[in-house]
C-alpha positions in Angstrom: 126.6 107.8 102.5 129.4 108.4 104.7 128.8 106.5 108.3 126.4 107.7 110.7 128.3 105.9 113.2 130.3 109.1 114.5 127.3 111.5 114.5 128.3 112.5 118.1 131.7 112.5 119.8 130.3 111.0 123.2 130.8 107.4 123.1 129.9 105.2 125.9 131.0 101.2 127.4 128.1 98.7 126.5 126.0 98.1 129.6 126.0 94.5 129.3 124.3 91.6 127.3 121.0 90.7 127.8 119.4 87.9 126.4 117.1 87.6 123.3 113.5 87.5 123.9 112.1 83.9 123.4 115.3 82.1 124.7 115.6 82.1 128.6 119.1 82.7 129.9 121.5 79.8 130.1 123.5 79.6 133.8 121.0 82.1 135.3 122.2 83.0 139.0 118.9 82.6 141.2 119.1 83.1 145.0 116.7 84.3 147.4 118.3 85.8 150.9 115.8 87.6 152.9 114.7 90.1 150.2 117.7 89.7 147.7 116.4 88.1 144.6 117.8 88.6 141.3 117.3 86.9 137.9 119.3 88.0 134.6 117.2 87.9 131.2 115.6 90.7 128.9 116.5 93.6 131.1 114.7 91.8 134.1 117.7 92.0 136.4 117.2 93.1 140.1 120.8 94.0 140.9 120.9 94.4 144.9 124.6 95.0 145.2 124.5 98.6 146.6 126.6 101.6 146.4 129.3 101.3 149.0 128.9 104.7 150.4 125.5 104.3 150.8 125.4 101.1 152.6 128.0 103.0 155.0 125.1 105.8 155.6 122.6 103.6 156.1 121.9 103.0 160.0 121.4 99.9 161.6 117.7 99.5 162.8 117.4 99.3 166.5 114.3 97.9 166.6 111.9 95.9 164.1 110.1 98.3 161.5 106.9 99.2 162.5 103.8 97.3 161.1 101.7 99.4 158.7 99.6 98.8 155.7 102.2 99.8 153.8 104.7 97.1 155.2 102.0 94.3 154.5 101.5 95.3 150.9 105.1 95.5 150.5 106.0 92.1 151.9 102.9 90.8 149.8 104.6 92.0 146.8 107.9 90.8 147.4 106.3 87.3 147.9 104.8 87.6 144.4 107.9 88.8 143.2 109.8 85.8 144.7 107.1 83.5 143.2 107.5 84.8 139.8 111.5 84.5 139.8 110.8 80.9 141.2 108.5 80.3 137.9 111.0 81.4 135.7 113.9 79.5 137.1 111.7 76.1 136.6 111.0 77.1 133.4 114.6 77.8 132.6 115.5 74.2 134.0 112.8 73.1 131.3 114.5 75.0 128.7 117.8 73.6 129.1 116.5 70.1 129.6 114.3 70.0 126.3 114.9 67.4 124.0 113.9 68.8 120.6 113.4 72.3 119.3 109.7 71.9 119.2 109.9 71.3 122.9 112.3 74.1 123.5 109.7 76.4 121.5 107.0 75.4 123.5 108.9 76.3 126.8 110.1 79.5 125.2 106.3 80.5 124.8 105.9 79.7 128.6 109.0 81.8 129.4 107.5 84.8 127.6 104.2 84.7 129.4 106.1 84.3 132.6 108.5 87.3 131.7 105.4 89.4 131.3 104.2 88.7 134.7 107.3 89.1 136.4 107.9 92.7 135.1 104.4 93.6 136.3 105.2 91.6 139.7 108.5 94.0 139.6 106.5 97.2 139.2 104.1 96.5 141.6 107.2 95.8 144.0 108.7 99.0 143.3 105.7 100.9 143.9 104.9 99.1 147.1 108.6 99.2 148.7 108.7 103.1 148.0 105.5 103.6 149.8 106.8 101.3 152.7 109.9 103.3 152.9 108.3 106.5 152.9 106.3 105.2 156.1 109.2 103.9 158.3 112.7 105.1 156.4 115.5 103.1 156.8 113.8 101.1 159.4 114.0 97.8 157.3 117.5 97.2 156.4 116.2 94.6 153.9 113.6 97.1 152.1 116.5 100.0 151.8 118.7 97.6 150.3 116.1 96.7 147.9 115.4 100.0 147.0 119.5 100.8 146.4 119.6 98.1 144.3 116.6 98.7 142.1 117.7 102.5 142.1 121.1 101.3 140.8 120.1 99.2 138.1 117.3 101.6 136.9 119.9 104.4 136.6 122.6 102.2 134.6 119.8 101.3 132.5 118.4 104.9 131.9 115.3 103.6 133.2 114.7 107.2 134.9 110.9 107.2 135.3 110.9 104.0 137.3 114.3 105.5 139.2 112.4 108.7 140.0 110.2 107.7 142.7 113.0 106.0 144.7 115.5 108.4 144.3 112.7 111.1 145.7 112.3 108.8 148.9 115.9 108.7 149.5 116.0 112.5 148.9 113.2 113.1 151.1 114.7 111.4 154.3 115.6 113.9 156.9 119.4 114.6 157.3 120.3 112.4 154.3 123.6 113.7 153.2 125.3 110.8 151.0 126.8 112.6 148.0 126.7 109.9 145.7 122.9 109.2 146.2 122.1 112.5 146.1 124.1 113.3 142.9 122.5 110.0 141.3 119.0 111.8 142.4 119.9 114.8 140.6 120.5 113.3 137.1 117.6 111.3 137.6 115.4 114.4 138.1 117.4 116.3 135.2 116.3 113.5 132.7 112.7 113.5 133.5 112.6 117.4 133.1 112.3 118.2 137.0 115.2 120.9 136.5 114.3 122.6 139.6 114.7 119.3 141.6 118.0 118.7 139.8 119.5 122.0 140.9 118.4 121.4 144.6 119.7 118.0 144.9 123.1 119.0 143.3 123.3 121.9 145.8 122.6 119.3 148.3 125.8 117.5 147.0 128.1 120.7 147.8 126.3 121.1 151.2 127.5 117.6 152.0 130.9 117.8 151.2 130.8 115.8 148.1 131.4 116.2 144.3 129.3 115.5 141.3 130.3 112.8 139.2 131.1 113.8 135.5 127.7 113.1 134.3 126.1 115.2 136.9 128.8 117.9 136.5 127.7 118.1 132.9 123.9 118.4 133.5 124.3 120.7 136.2 126.0 123.2 134.0 122.9 123.0 131.8 120.3 123.6 134.0 119.9 127.3 133.1 119.8 126.6 129.7 117.5 123.5 130.2 115.0 125.4 132.2 114.2 128.0 129.4 114.3 125.0 126.9 111.7 123.1 128.7 109.6 126.3 129.1 109.5 126.6 125.4 108.9 122.9 125.2 105.8 122.7 127.4 104.3 125.4 125.3 105.1 123.5 122.2 103.5 120.3 123.6 100.4 122.4 124.1 99.9 123.2 120.5 100.8 119.5 119.7 98.0 118.5 121.7 95.8 120.6 119.4 97.3 119.6 116.1 96.4 115.6 116.0 100.1 115.1 114.9 100.8 112.0 112.9 102.0 109.1 115.4 104.0 105.9 114.6 104.2 102.4 116.1 107.7 100.8 116.6 107.4 97.4 117.6 110.5 95.4 118.8 111.8 92.6 120.3 111.7 94.6 123.6 108.6 95.9 123.3 106.4 98.5 121.7 107.4 102.1 121.5 104.9 104.9 120.2 106.3 108.3 118.7 104.5 111.4 117.9 105.8 113.3 114.8 106.6 117.0 114.9 104.7 117.8 111.6 104.7 121.4 112.4 108.5 122.0 113.0 109.9 119.5 110.9 107.4 118.8 108.1 109.9 117.2 105.6 111.7 114.9 107.8 108.2 113.7 109.1 107.2 113.2 105.7 110.5 111.2 104.9 110.0 108.9 107.8 106.0 108.3 107.1 107.0 107.4 103.5 109.6 104.9 104.4 107.4 103.3 107.5 104.4 103.1 104.8 106.8 101.1 102.7 107.9 98.8 105.4 111.4 100.0 105.1 112.3 99.6 109.0 110.6 96.2 109.1 113.5 93.7 110.3 116.2 96.5 110.8 118.3 96.9 113.6 119.2 99.4 116.5 122.7 98.6 115.6 124.3 101.6 117.9 122.9 101.6 121.4 124.9 103.7 124.2 124.2 103.9 127.9 123.4 107.5 129.1 122.9 108.4 125.5 120.7 107.1 122.6 119.6 104.1 120.5 120.2 104.7 116.9 118.6 102.4 114.2 117.3 102.8 110.7 120.4 101.3 108.6 119.7 98.6 106.4 123.0 97.0 106.6 123.5 97.3 110.1 126.7 99.3 110.1 125.7 102.8 110.4 126.6 103.8 106.8 123.6 102.8 105.0 120.4 104.4 104.0 117.6 104.6 101.6 119.1 105.8 98.7 118.7 109.2 98.9 119.3 111.9 101.4 117.0 114.8 102.7 117.4 118.4 104.1 118.2 119.0 107.9 115.4 121.2 109.5 117.3 121.6 112.7 118.6 124.9 111.3 115.3 126.6 111.4 114.6 129.1 114.4 111.4 127.0 115.5 113.2 123.7 115.8 112.8 121.1 118.9 115.6 120.5 121.2 116.5 117.1 122.4 115.0 116.1 125.9 114.7 112.4 127.1 112.7 110.3 124.5 113.0 112.6 121.4 113.1 111.1 117.9 116.0 112.6 115.9 117.8 112.1 112.4 121.0 110.9 112.2 123.4 111.9 109.6 127.1 112.1 108.8 127.0 116.0 107.9 124.4 118.6 107.1 121.8 117.4 104.5 123.0 114.1 104.6 120.3 112.1 106.6 117.9 109.5 105.1 116.7 106.7 107.4 118.5 106.7 110.2 117.0 107.8 113.5 118.1 108.0 117.3 116.0 107.9 120.3 117.6 110.0 123.3 117.8 108.3 126.6 119.0 111.6 128.6 118.7 115.3 127.4 121.5 115.9 124.7 122.5 119.8 124.4 125.2 119.5 122.2 122.7 117.9 119.8 120.2 120.9 119.6 120.3 122.8 116.6 122.4 120.1 114.7 120.3 117.3 114.3 116.4 117.5 113.5 113.9 116.3 116.4 110.9 115.4 114.8 109.2 113.4 117.2 109.3 111.8 120.8 108.1 108.7 122.7 104.6 109.2 123.9 104.1 105.4 125.2 106.8 102.8 125.7 109.4 105.2 127.3 110.3 101.8 129.5 111.3 99.9 126.3 114.6 102.3 126.1 115.9 100.6 129.1 115.7 97.2 127.6 117.5 97.9 124.5 120.7 96.1 124.4 123.7 98.5 124.5 126.2 97.8 121.9 128.4 99.4 119.1 128.0 98.7 115.5 130.8 96.3 115.2 129.8 94.5 118.7 129.8 90.3 118.8 126.4 90.5 120.7 123.3 90.4 118.1 121.5 94.0 118.2 117.5 94.2 119.0 115.3 94.7 116.0 112.3 96.7 114.9 110.0 93.8 114.0 107.1 96.0 112.5 106.8 99.7 112.1 103.3 101.4 111.4 101.8 104.4 110.8 99.0 104.7 113.6 97.5 107.8 112.6 98.3 110.5 109.7 96.6 113.3 107.8 94.9 111.7 105.1 94.7 114.5 103.0 98.5 115.0 102.6 100.8 112.9 100.5 104.0 112.3 102.4 107.1 111.9 100.2 110.7 112.8 100.8 112.0 116.0 99.7 115.1 115.0 98.2 118.7 116.7 98.2 119.4 117.3 94.6 
């Protein structure tokens, strides 16, 4: 089989290395300056370096932010987040000082549980921070800086669902005319299928005298097309809800992703996928190619992008009723028509140029946040890839026989 590593011309730079689960990062910087707190590891990085232009547009508060229940809740969440970071730092020191593999293994277990707690604290902090900002926009400079850092980090890691409420909080601010923030907010909206809001925000960039970045320019041009595609997709999802479609759980070292399979539009591709899953084909395989603002590709037995199950299946993307690529779609990778086999990809953003070219055969219904945690890399990168630990069928039509329709 030919390499699937070139199935799209859009290539991105890797977004940086993350530490393998169970191994606390060595040399992690830990600082607490006001509300500025950060720790590197497992994608739980709180980057508080703001966009320069956003900093310039943030007015200095003339007086202390007014007290409110939202502000109190924010400060409480912030304290809990700081406490979680201190716990992680202490565990990191224990890991570095471990005198045996057995001791290090026990410390790693503590690290894992603390990371789960820290992720929960981070989510609570994000929610509380947005609520406090909406009550008193820009009255607390540290709060504003915190939200800007969160927004930038979420945007960079394609964590758009988390970025959305922050982006909307800034966009709702009266008189806000920072072109870079508006452009970023518009892109966040586009990626979570809020196409009307994306269009409005992109227009505000022009009104503010700014220009869209290349990503935003691309998405702005796709809005009319995707508005129509989204109407069609919503109708399809209504039908999906009535069909009790098959579902598959993809347990990775970063968390679990649950996908629903489009058996109505891509029955052969779904049958092949379930066939491979039930034979534990994917267990232990990697996400060998993960590109920021694009997708995560996996399912290659040799981890290079050139392997497969030993046969090829027919594309179903040329049917009139094929599904389109939105965020979180599960689609077949291939090296040309009817050359797919086992490799698939999960989209981080809507990818219009792949519509009608690759078979969309499912979508993420749970665990979208895991996509943001997958290590960005090219197949030949030295950094180790993330893995699928266990892939299992959650439900299927027990009266059907799921076998691949192989190319003859």
